[in-house]
TORFI-266447 format. One record per residue: residue in three letters; x, y, z of N, C-alpha, C in turn. Coordinates in steps of 0.001 Angstrom, whole numbers, plus 500000, padded with zeros to 6 digits. Example, Ala and Ser with C-alpha at 12.3 -4.5 7.8 and 13.67 -1.06 7.14 Angstrom:
! TORFI-266447
ALA513190494310507800512300495500507800513200496700507800 SER512850497750507080513670498940507140512900500030507870 
//
This chain:
! TORFI-266447
MET830644756004765786830231757241765133831234757551764025 LEU830719757844762837831573758116761697832160759523761780 ILE833197759746760958833956760989761058833098762214760796 GLY832153762139759880831289763287759602830427763647760798 ASP829904762626761467829094762879762666829942763477763783 VAL831150762966763929832050763494764954832373764961764675 ALA832621765278763407832935766655763032831782767586763381 ARG830551767142763078829393767985763383829204768155764879 ARG829408767109765627829174767176767062830280767945767788 SER831510767789767355832644768392768074833009769778767566 GLY832596770089766339833004771360765745834400771311765164 VAL835026770132765164836350769953764581836169769379763181 SER836765770006762195836565769572760818837122768165760593 ALA836578767488759611837059766154759271838530766192758878 ARG838925767251758192840328767385757811841219767475759048 MET840804768241760058841597768357761277841611767036762042 LEU840499766319762031840468765013762702841477764059762063 ARG841587764122760737842572763273760057843985763717760420 HIS844169765028760581845482765542760990845826765071762398 TYR844847765107763300845072764595764653845490763123764604 GLU844852762375763711845169760942763600846592760745763094 SER847002761600762119848347761467761561849418761774762611 LEU849065762629763581850000762981764651849931762006765816 GLY848978761083765770848817760130766856848088760687768058 LEU847413761826767887846703762424769013845422761656769335 VAL844694761249768315843474760480768530843290759528767348 ARG843087758292767641842886757290766592841512756646766776 PRO840739756597765720839440755927765837839652754467766237 THR838828754006767145839044752659767698838634751553766728 GLY837915751890765689837474750833764790837229751332763382 ARG836843750393762548836485750676761164835191749940760838 THR834424750558760005833201749888759562833580748830758526 GLU832587748007758139832839746981757124833286747620755818 GLY832857748880755619833264749579754404834612750276754541 GLY835243750168755693836563750762755879836540752182756403 TYR835360752697756778835281754067757291835698754107758764 ARG836300755233759149836717755423760542835472755443761435 GLU835611754806762580834506754783763534835049755153764914 TYR834459756214765461834938756758766731834037756313767876 SER834674755928768974833926755543770169833650756774771034 SER832841756589772054832571757709772968833846758153773662 GLU834775757227773916836053757579774532836899758417773568 ASP836847758065772265837564758853771258837028760286771225 ILE835724760425771281835101761756771220835473762566772458 ARG835506761888773606835907762575774831837338763088774706 ARG838226762296774091839616762711773907839689763911772952 ILE838853763915771929838827765058770999838462766332771751 PHE837469766259772632837084767430773415838207767862774359 HIS838943766894774895840084767223775740841164767956774935 ILE841396767453773718842389768102772848841994769558772590 GLU840732769756772248840272771114771945840342772018773178 SER840050771473774332840127772264775566841548772732775827 LEU842513771823775654843907772186775891844419773159774824 ARG843967772967773590844360773910772532843843775319772823 SER842666775389773465842093776704773768842941777470774781 LEU843809776753775511844699777406776466845983777898775808 GLY846145777581774520847330778028773811848402776961773680 LEU848115775727774067849095774650773933849243774273772457 SER850472773937772077850704773395770746850194771956770716 LEU850044771403769518849568770019769421850569769055770055 ARG851855769364769948852857768504770598852684768546772113 GLU852439769750772667852234769883774110850940769203774534 VAL849914769253773682848658768572773982848888767075774083 GLY849627766518773130849905765085773154850650764672774401 ARG851633765480774784852397765164775997851505765239777232 ALA850648766260777288849777766424778445848829765244778602 LEU848350764693777483847364763608777543847992762232777713 ASP849249762073777243849809760709777174850959760446778130 ASP851586761512778647852724761306779538852214761208780973 PRO852280760018781580851743759868782942852516760682783979 GLY853756761053783669854548761828784620854420763330784408 PHE853569763716783475853451765140783152852740765894784277 THR853323767033784662852663767914785637852388769248784949 PRO851205769782785112850822770967784342851413772283784828 SER851876772368786069852224773673786648853282774409785828 GLU854364773702785435855434774365784691854936774856783338 LEU854162774017782658853650774399781346852661775558781456 VAL851817775541782471850860776638782667851598777949782931 ASP852655777890783749853449779094784000854053779622782703 ASP854530778690781861855104779104780583854040779715779676 LEU852844779139779697851745779685778896851372781086779360 ILE851378781300780670851087782635781206852128783634780712 ARG853403783234780769854471784124780313854313784447778834 ARG854076783420778019853933783646776580852721784511776260 THR851643784293777007850436785087776774850671786541777121 ARG851357786786778232851670788168778605852543788837777554 GLU853524788108777042854388788667776003853580788991774755 ARG852651788097774418851823788327773220850920789542773418 ILE850335789660774617849461790813774900850262792106774841 ALA851489792072775399852332793269775382852667793672773948 ALA852980792667773117853305792959771718852092793521770986 GLU850921792938771225849706793421770564849328794815771062 THR849539795052772352849245796376772900850174797422772300 GLU851438797058772151852402797983771533852000798284770095 LEU851587797256769371851145797460767987849918798356767936 LEU848952798108768825847744798927768859848077800388769161 THR848995800598770104849407801962770442850038802644769241 ARG850907801913768549851571802500767377850558802846766292 LEU849633801943766040848606802206765019847746803405765412 SER847394803497766693846574804620767167847311805935766977 ARG848618805921767247849408807144767077849504807545765608 ILE849663806575764747849706806892763321848363807448762869 GLY847283806837763352845951807320762990845701808733763492 ALA846164809024764713845959810363765291846717811422764513 ALA847843811040763885848622811992763099847962812316761761 ASP846932811550761402846162811793760176847065811900758949 PRO847813810830758657848737810891757510847982811043756187 ALA848580811823755284847938812067753991848192810930753010 ASP849334810276753145849671809190752219850627808235752927 TRP851050807200752188851912806197752788853295806748753114 GLU853728807784752402855003808414752740854934809021754149 ASP853793809653754454853598810194755810853629809082756846 VAL852969807977756522852942806841757454854356806356757729 LEU855139806204756667856505805700756832857367806665757642 ARG857161807988757441857923808963758225857573808864759704 ILE856273808741759993855838808658761392856377807389762043 VAL856318806272761300856849805011761831858331805151762134 ALA859069805792761223860509805976761433860780806826762671 LEU859983807872762868860161808725764044859850807963765329 LEU858783807182765313858427806403766502859514805388766825 GLN860064804762765789861154803809766018862391804515766565 ALA862667805717766048863827806469766527863662806880767984 LEU862434807238768382862191807597769784862468806432770725 GLY862304805220770225862560804040771051863923803432770837 SER864785804126770094866113803602769779867000803536771021 GLU867977802634770989868964802569772068869980803708771954 SER870029804346770799870971805443770571870378806762771059 ALA871074807419771998870597808708772499870550809742771381 GLY871519809674770468871541810616769357870316810485768469 LYS869922809261768185868727809054767358867479809546768069 ARG867401809287769372866228809748770123866155811276770110 GLN867315811915770267867341813377770292866951813944768928 ARG867471813354767856867131813845766521865642813670766231 ALA865069812575766717863627812370766517862819813433767241 ALA863248813781768451862527814803769222862605816165768551 LEU863732816433767931863939817743767315863506817790765855 SER863051816660765332862742816573763907861602817490763521 SER861746818126762371860660818951761827860091818341760554 ASP860580817142760192860093816503758972858657816037759095 ALA858277815638760286856902815164760508856563815378761973 GLU855304815524762243854877815768763611854865814460764397 VAL855607814428765487855602813249766348854324813284767178 PRO853553812201767216852336812188768043852653812584769482 VAL851817813447770051852136814039771348852183812993772451 ASP851331811958772382851387810952773444852684810155773386 ALA853262810023772174854561809359772059855649810229772676 LEU855538811545772475856502812459773096856426812399774613 VAL855208812381775135855037812321776593855625811027777143 GLU855296809913776503855819808621776963857341808629776965 ALA857929809187775896859383809251775810859958810179776881 ALA859316811330777085859812812300778068859775811735779484 LEU858759810955779798858617810419781154859556809249781431 SER860146808695780366861039807550780563862497807855780228 GLU862754809047779677864112809372779202865083809627780356 THR866272809020780273867281809191781315868435810073780870 ASP868628810215779565869706811069779071869281812537779171 PRO870065813387779856869630814773780073869474815575778784 ASN870333815330777791870243816074776534868995815688775751 VAL868724814392775714867514813931775021866282814418775765 ALA866328814370777095865184814825777893864876816289777606 GLY865928817102777486865722818512777174865080818700775806 ALA865515817909774831864934817996773492863468817582773502 LEU863151816565774280861762816103774363860870817138775033 ARG861385817791776078860596818840776729860371820014775786 TRP861385820331774998861244821398773995860167821036772980 ALA860210819786772514859216819347771533857805819384772123 LEU857683818998773383856369819038774032855869820466774174 ALA856760821382774550856363822787774685855916823343773341 ARG856590822919772273856245823392770939854913822811770457 SER854575821631770978853351820960770506852084821535771127 GLY852216822437772116851033823016772753850666822255774010 ASP849369822316774357848933821727775631848330820336775473 GLY848514819731774297847897818426774049848372817321774957 GLY849602817448775478850136816390776329849953816624777810 LEU849286817717778178849194818065779602848435817025780422 ALA847382816461779857846604815470780614847465814263780956 LEU848278813813779998849157812665780252850278813040781220 LEU850785814261781111851818814706782046851255814828783463 ALA849989815252783555849348815334784875849260813947785505 GLU848986812932784689848984811557785211850374811182785709 GLY851390811670785006852762811389785417853086811932786794 LEU852441813046787181852671813616788519852209812669789613 GLY851292811782789283850798810823790268851428809457790161 SER852489809342789363853151808048789184853757807561790501 PRO853786806250790721854460805723791914855982805799791814 VAL856492806144790630857947806204790415858415807650790540 ALA859327807921791458859772809290791744860362809967790509 GLU861167809241789738861798809845788560860762810267787524 VAL859710809481787388858648809833786442857949811111786898 ARG857679811223788191857048812446788719857931813662788447 LYS859224813493788654860164814601788422860152815013786958 ARG860209814044786057860222814365784624858907815012784196 ALA857814814587784821856515815166784476856462816640784839 VAL856897816993786052856820818401786464857814819250785673 GLN858968818695785329859924819426784507859341819725783129 SER858622818768782571858013818963781251856894819990781308 ILE856075819904782342854977820872782489855536822278782651 ALA856650822394783380857242823701783657857664824428782388 GLU857906823695781302858367824330780071857235824633779100 ILE856009824340779481854868824629778608854268825971779039 PRO854383827008778223853916828352778606852420828497778384 ASP851656827899779248850221827806779020849495827969780342 GLY848328828578780305847572828774781537847195827478782211 GLU846880826463781413846540825160782002847763824537782668 ALA848936824742782057850166824246782671850424824951783998 THR850169826250784031850340827002785283849406826473786364 ALA848178826145785975847225825588786946847721824251787486 LEU848290823422786624848838822143787076850007822358788040 LEU850820823354787754851955823653788635851474824156789994 ARG850404824942789997849821825371791287849385824157792100 ASP848704823237791441848262822016792131849468821224792641 ALA850563821250791862851749820481792232852417821009793496 LEU852098822237793903852667822778795143852219821988796367 THR851140821224796228850660820404797343850941818921797116 ASN851734818616796097852075817220795813852827816616796988 SER852630815338797224853310814673798344854813814545798120 ASP855249814675796878856669814558796538857321815936796647 ILE858266816075797552858906817373797777859664817860796548 VAL860220816932795773860936817321794551859975817969793562 VAL858789817394793425857774817967792542857393819364793022 ARG857202819513794324856825820815794877857896821869794567 ARG859155821477794696860236822439794470860327822867793010 TYR860243821903792093860279822265790669859085823141790301 ALA857934822822790849856734823618790571856911825043791089 ALA857484825189792278857677826519792863858627827357792023 LEU859724826752791555860674827494790721860015827964789428 ALA859230827086788813858555827461787569857515828546787806 LEU856771828417788892855736829426789197856356830767789566 GLY857494830724790250858180831971790576858552832732789314 ALA859035831998788299859392832631787034858164833186786316 ARG856995832649786643855755833113786006855048834194786824 GLY855677834581787939855102835647788746853947835217789622 VAL853887833940789993852788833413790801853192833421792269 ALA852500834223793072852873834410794479852680833158795323 ASP851849832228794870851621830997795637852914830228795892 ALA853937830486795061855193829743795179856070830234796326 VAL855782831411796882856682832037797857857000831132799051 PRO856016830544799750856358829720800921857296828564800594 THR857056827894799462857926826777799092859325827264798748 LEU859414828397798067860728828956797730861518829313798986 ILE860856829884799972861536830205801236861981828920801932 ASP861130827893801907861512826594802482862766826053801807 MET862865826220800489864022825726799750865303826425800200 ILE865201827724800494866382828462800986866785827936802355 VAL865816827731803218866100827208804555866760825835804464 GLU866242825000803573866712823617803472867956823481802613 GLY868360824561801934869548824495801084869339823675799830 ALA868100823595799363867765822823798166867553823782796995 ASN868502823805796052868430824778794943868179826183795490 ASP868882826493796572868591827755797274868928828990796440 VAL869969828899795605870319830046794757869199830301793746 ASP868710829216793112867602829358792155866348829876792856 ALA866104829388794076864929829845794825865034831326795157 ALA866240831766795549866439833185795851866239834036794603 ASP866722833543793456866523834267792196865036834377791866 ALA864300833295792114862861833319791838862149834322792745 LEU862552834373794018861964835353794936862293836777794497 SER863518836961794018863917838279793543863048838708792361 ALA862798837770791449861958838087790293860545838439790739 LEU860017837681791690858670837962792201858628839313792904 ALA859711839665793585859741840904794365859790842150793491 SER859962841973792175859908843136791288858504843728791251 ASP857545842943791718856187843452791896856116844082793290 PRO855935845406793373855925846077794686854912845476795651 ALA853814844950795115852790844372795985853287843108796671 LEU854289842450796077854807841207796648856088841412797451 ALA856784842507797203858101842687797819858036842614799342 ASP857127843373799973857025843349801434856573841988801942 GLN855678841318801177855221839977801579856395839004801614 ILE857228839050800591858391838157800537859385838503801635 GLY859639839827801806860553840253802872860065839790804232 ALA858772839926804484858205839503805766858346837999805954 GLY858165837254804868858297835800804957859704835378805310 LEU860691836016804690862091835699804995862439836082806431 VAL861988837261806852862264837725808221861610836806809238 ASP860385836380808952859673835482809867860444834183810073 ARG861017833648808978861776832408809116863068832643809890 LEU863667833827809702864873834156810469864590834239811965 ALA863365834658812300863016834838813714862725833521814408 HIS862451832490813630862137831193814236863367830583814887 GLY863201830044816032864288829336816681864489827969816052 GLY865651827420816276865910826070815786866433826002814369 ILE866586827141813686867128827116812331868649827140812431 GLU869285826230811726870745826137811816871410827352811178 ALA872673827592811556873380828827811214873456829067809711 PHE873764828022808959873899828204807514872570828597806872 ALA871475828095807412870159828462806892869885829942807141 ARG870272830454808327870068831870808635870899832751807686 ARG872106832283807362872946833045806445872342833062805033 ARG871797831930804617871167831897803291869952832809803242 LEU869158832816804307867992833701804358868414835174804315 THR869497835489805024870000836870805020870453837266803613 GLN871175836369802961871637836639801600870459836831800645 ALA869394836073800872868223836176799997867546837536800113 LEU867723838212801248867122839537801430867762840590800539 ALA868935840292799996869689841283799246868912841865798073 ASP868148841036797394867452841492796185865966841703796410 ILE865574841837797667864168842089797980864017843547798399 PRO863416844412797587863273845823797941862205846017799016 GLY862136847235799551861071847563800481861566847878801877 THR860732848591802620861105849011803971861185847845804941 THR860339846832804742860378845656805626861750845018805591 THR862293844855804385863614844242804231864702845145804814 SER864601846434804560865631847360805072865689847332806593 ARG864524847338807233864503847293808708865090845976809213 ALA864735844898808531865249843590808951866766843534808829 LEU867300844075807748868753844069807557869453844920808615 ALA868827846041808981869410846884810041869494846110811351 ASP868456845378811679868468844566812899869512843450812800 LEU869582842830811633870502841708811458871961842152811462 SER872224843411811187873617843897811214874203843833812620 HIS873344843626813625873804843483815012873577842044815510 ASP873357841129814594873060839736814972874253839117815694 GLU873971838222816612875049837565817370875870836631816495 ASP875275836185815386876048835380814424876843836360813558 ARG878163836345813709878997837342813048878842837296811525 ALA878724836098810956878586835978809504877290836625809028 VAL876194836429809794874919837050809452875030838561809565 ALA875652839041810631875791840485810860876609841144809753 LEU877727840511809375878565841077808315877839841084806973 THR877103839999806702876344839928805446875283841013805392 ALA874546841192806486873498842212806529874093843613806374 THR875232843864807036875887845172806939876310845456805504 TYR876890844471804865877351844629803479876168844911802543 ILE875064844169802736873882844374801881873318845778802081 LEU873305846252803335872796847602803612873634848663802913 LYS874953848475802921875822849437802249875517849488800755 LEU875325848310800177875005848256798737873672848958798464 ARG872692848720799341871382849313799120871445850849799250 ASN872294851321800136872404852764800365873140853495799255 THR873944852724798473874689853361797364873928853325796060 ARG872784852647796052872014852552794806871241853826794544 
//
């Protein structure tokens, strides 16, 4: 079969067939009387083998080795091809993400494009200072999904704070992605997600924080409770009381309860909750003292009666604390 027929049948151009011949990959077994290349059925089969291996991403040198080296084993090369393919997909995915972010920013001209590219590169910089400056930049709007991605992966506390500020300033556009972060299998990502949501002063953010009170991650629940307490949401009360008992950010939890108790409708509810936990057996001494201290800033008759009872508590530290708080309340 002549080269033109082979090209038509195989889909490989005559020029490429000549290139294969120059590399020694496939040589026509004969020549016609006129000197034209003539390919046998075995030659054509080898051409199809070459094309099959090329379709897997092998270089022509690797194809030649695979076909001609009797000691060649494919497993190592296939593993390498898998690795290279994954790297290529990751690079293409990163490029697609960057292009999508630039498109979402709706740049007016190429200067805008270059500014956005510079900001995106700065967000991914190894320098914490550059990342922080990018988050705080007012020269161009950083795409919100880039901010979320950066916020969920940032380990430097100063940069993380700047990113949360930028997200809060950008509105609620990143909330859906932050909500996904709450379900991440990585604990640190969940923590960063709830911290970011907590700084967005938005009704939808508040709803997400309410949902986070039932999150399986106790750290997420605690951050959500502190944020909700500052927003005056009574749903946070049980978790805040648990935090005092457990000694986890107990001072912040007590402050949040105090803020909530400024609402007269909640003051007795909070006081009753603290007293109820004090009445439970099995709570260690330091937890009882923290609960007693937390009653100090909770107004209402429920709290006053509880403090009067606690002033005679068998735990001397609890009794002294309750007595001192009562004196302060009586002088106000």
